[in-house]
N, C-alpha and C positions, 0 to 999 in steps of 0.2 A: 504494500500500500504506500502511496505517496504521502509525504508529511511536510508541512511547513516548518522549517528549522531556523529561519532567520528573516527578520524584516529590517530594512534600511530606508531611511529618508535622508536625502541630501540635496542641497542647492547645487546648481550647475552654472551659475553666472560666469560670464567671461572674466570677471574679476578674479575668480579662483584659478585662472590660467595665467595670471599676470603677477610679476613681483610687485611688492608694495610701491616701489619707486615709479611704477607706471600707472598707478591708480589715478593720480591727478590728471594725467594725459587722457585717460579713458573718460574721466568725469567731464571733460570739455564738451563731449558729445551731447550731454543732457540739455544744453541751451537750445539745441535744434531738434530735440526729440518731440514729435507731435503726439506721442502716446502717453503723456504724463497724466495719470488718473489719480486724483488726490482724495484721501480720506477726509471725512467719513462717508461722503456721498458718491464717490467714484467719478466725479466730474473731471473731464479733461480740460486742462488749462495750458497755455503756453508757459514757458519757463519764466518770462518777464512778468506775466500776470501772477504767477505763483509766488514770486518774490514779495509781492504786495499782499497776498492773501494768506500765506502760511502764518499761523500764530507765532508770536514772538518766542514763546517757550520751546516750540518745535525748531524754529530757526536757530536757537541757541545750542541745539544739540550738534550742530556742525562746528567742529573745532579745528578746521583747516586740515592739513595733511599730517599733523603730529600723531594722531592715533593709528594711522594706516599700517605702520610696521607691525605693531602689536596685534592689530586686527587680522592682518594677513597671516601672521604666525599662528594665531588661534585657529583660523580656518584650516590651514594646512595640517596642523596637529590632528584636528578632528577627521580630516580626509585620510590621513595616514592610518588612523585607528580604524576607520571604516574599511579601508582597503585590506588591512591586516586581518580584520575579522572575516571579511568575505572570502579571502583566499585561504584562510585556515579552515573555514567551514567547507569550502569547495563543493557547493551544492551541485547536484546533478542537473537541475534546471533553475535558471534565474529569470523570473518574470519581472520585466521593467515596465512600470506604468509611467508614461510620459506624454507630452503633447508635441504637436508639430507647429513650427512657425515658418511658413513659406518655404518648406523643404520638400515634403512628399505630397502635401494636400493643398489645393487651391480652390477657387470658386467653381471650377468645373466638377469638383467632387470634394465635399467637405463633410465626412461622416462624423456623427457625434462620438461613436466608438468604433474602433477597428483593431483587428489583430493581424499581424504579419506572421505567416507560417510557411514561408519558403524554406528550402533546405538550408540555405545560408543567407546572410544579409551583407551587402557590400559596405565596407568602411573605406571611404576615399578621403585622403587628406584634403583639406580645403585649399582653395586658391591662394597662392602666395603673392603678395604685392611686389611690384618691381622695386628694386633698390632706389632710394631717393623719394619714394612716395610718402606723402604726409602721413604720419602715424604708422609708417611701415613696420617699425619694431613692435608696436602694440598689436597690429593686425597679425603679424607673423606669430607672436606668442599665443594669441587666441587660437589661431589656426592649429598650431601644434598641440594645444591643450585639448582640442576636440578630436585628436587622432592624428598621429604623425607618420604612421606607416599604413600602406594599404593592406586590408585584411578581408578575407571571406569569413565572417563571424558565424559560427555554427548556431543553428536555430533549433529549438525543441519542436520540430515540425509536427510530430505525431501528437504530442500533448496539445499543441496549438489547435489542431483540428478538433480534438476532443473538447477543448475549452470552448471553441466556437459553437459546437453542437450543444454543449451543456448550457451555454448562455441562451441560445435560441429556444431550448426546451424550457427555460426558466424565465421567459418573458423579457429578455434583453435582446433587442434586434441589433445585431452587431455586424458591421462590414468586415470583409476579409481581403487580404492581399497575399499573393504568392510570388508576384513578380514586381520588379521596379522598372518603370518606364524610363528609357534612356534615349536621348536627353529629355529633360522635362523642365517646365517652368510655368508661371501663371501669375494671376492677380488675386489679391486678397484685400477686401475693404475692412477698415476698422470702424465699426459702427458703435462707437462709445458715446455716452452722453456728454454734452457740453452745456455751458450756461445758456446757449441759444438754440439748443436742439440736439443735433447729432454731428459727430466728427465727420468731415468730408475728406477722407484720406484713403487712397488706394495705393498699396505697394505692389510694384510689378517686378517679378524675378525672371530674368531671361532664361531660356532653356540651357541646362548644363547637366553634366554627369551627376547622378544622384547617389550619394552615400547615405549611410544611416543618419537620421536627424540628430541634432546635437544633444538632445535629451538622452539619447541612447549611446552615442559615441563617447560622451563624457564618461559614462560608467565603464565602457570597455577600456578606455585609455587610462582614466585616473584610478578607478577602483580595482579593475582586473589587471592593470599594468600591461595591457596589450596581449594578455594571455587568457581570453575568456573561455569559460565553459559554454554550454548551450544556453542561449538566452531566448526569451519570447517577448517581443515588443508588443505592448498593449497601448493603444493610443486613445486619449480623451481630447476632444476639441474644447480645451479650457478657454481659449483666447478669443474666439471669433463668433460674435452673434450673427445670425439669430438662433443657432441650434446648440448653444452651450448647455451641457447637462447641468442640472441642479446639484447642490451638495447632497441632497437626499438621494438622488440617482447615483452619484459617484460612490457614495457609501454603500449602497445596495450592490453595485457592480463589484466592489471590493469583497463584500460578503460572499457573493456568488463565485468569484474567482477562488476564494478559499474553499468553498464547498466543492468546487470542481476538483481541486487538488485532492480533497478527501475521498472523492469518488474514483480517482484514477487508480486502476488496478495494479499498475507496475510499482515495484519498489523504487522510490525516488525521493531524494531530499530536495526541497524546494525553498529558494529564497525569493522574497518579493521586495522590490525596490521602488520607491517613489522618487522620481527625478524632477527637480525644479523647485521654484519658490524660495523662500516664502514671498513676502511682499516686495515688489519692485515694479516699475522703475522709480517708485516713490515709497519711502519707508512708512509702514503702518505697524508700529509696534503693538498696538492694541490687538489688531487682527492676529499677528504672529504669535504673541504670547498666549492669547486665548486659545488658538488652535493647538499649540504645543501642550498647554495644560489639559485640554480636552483629550488629546491623544494619550497623554500620560495616565489619565484616570479612566480611560476607555469610556468616555462620555459620548455615547452615540447620539443622544438628542442634541447636544451642543454642536457636534460636527455637522449634523444634518441641517441645522438651522442657521448656519453662517449666512448673514445677509448677502444677497447676490450683488448688491451695489458696492460691496467691498471687494468684488472679484472681477473688476474690469481690467483690461490690459494684461500685462505680464503677471501681476499679482494673482491672476486666476490659476496659476500653477499650484496654488494651495490645494486645489481640487485633487491633485495627484496624491497629496498626503491624506486627504479625506478618504480616498479610495483605499489607500494603505491601511488607514484606521479601520475601515470596514473589514479588510482581510485579516487584520490582527485581532478583531473584536472578540472572537470566540476561541482564540488560541490561548495557551498557557504562557505565551511569550510576554515578557515584561519590557516596557520601553525604558531606555536609558538615554537621556538627553545629553549628548556629548558637548554641544555648545550651541548657543544662539548669539550671533554677532550682528547687531544692527549697525550698518555702515551709512553714515550721512556724508555723501561726497560733495554736496554743494549746500549753500544756505537755503535753497528752495526745498530742502528735505528730499532731494533725489538721492537714489542709492538703493539699498535693499536690506532685507533681513535675512541673513544667511544662516541656515539651520542644518544641524547634523544629529541624527539619532539612530539608535538601533534597538531592535527587539530580539531578545534571545532568552 
């Protein structure tokens, strides 16, 4: 019989691929980011408008670059611990719950849930900038942090099919993929609320060779150290309205993933990883700490009732942790919070809450 032996939750921000001395260079991008959704109502504002609107006590949490070195060290210590734990457990199957951001899914096909169950998944190192390009060192470090060698990552294909069929039998209509279209690209609109209605921003990605999306390649590179066992990518459309699943639905999907593991007749040890989050591109410590507390005490009601207006833009990756909470809910595994590092990289409270936890 299959058994869940490990749970992991980890942020996968590009900041975790950069040395602390590059964090301030990365932060300069925030001034032009059109997807800054501000708590508590999730309204998107420009950086300049946010500077006027962010409360003084929140602005004061930005203390320049001085905290960056210690914060980066804390994040890397936690990642080292998660990596050591995952590799020592060496599960037969690692289910990774993540989201896609303009990588494998676009507006020609944007499923709420999908499972990739091909025999292998390609990991392709990202495009490297030409020498002399602005921020070339930052871009190159990020590129290498999401996978620096080409790999055909083994996929738990037979269990993947079983999971799809189990979900369909238990009222989860899930999409599936066995192939990656090459080359591929597309458009995705960001339909987030603004003060005057809805954000009018569409990002277009030109066709290119498709490797594993960064939510999954980060796990392969950073936690598996480029030597992964069999993985199973499970996608949730956390980011893009109008078909974002609710926290209630994500929790239920997590529960059913765990139930499917319990019904799998083969002897297999299984790890489940939530990749992404917590709050970003704007820090929301209330959301982050509340989510972590609820996960720690296995408070299913709190996890299922997270207000949806706290989950616009990239902070919606919190839903991957909610699904993990559903998967861990009826196990005997206990959560250990390795660290939570809220990083304010500008006076407008842009940055993120980087979190690291394990269940064992």
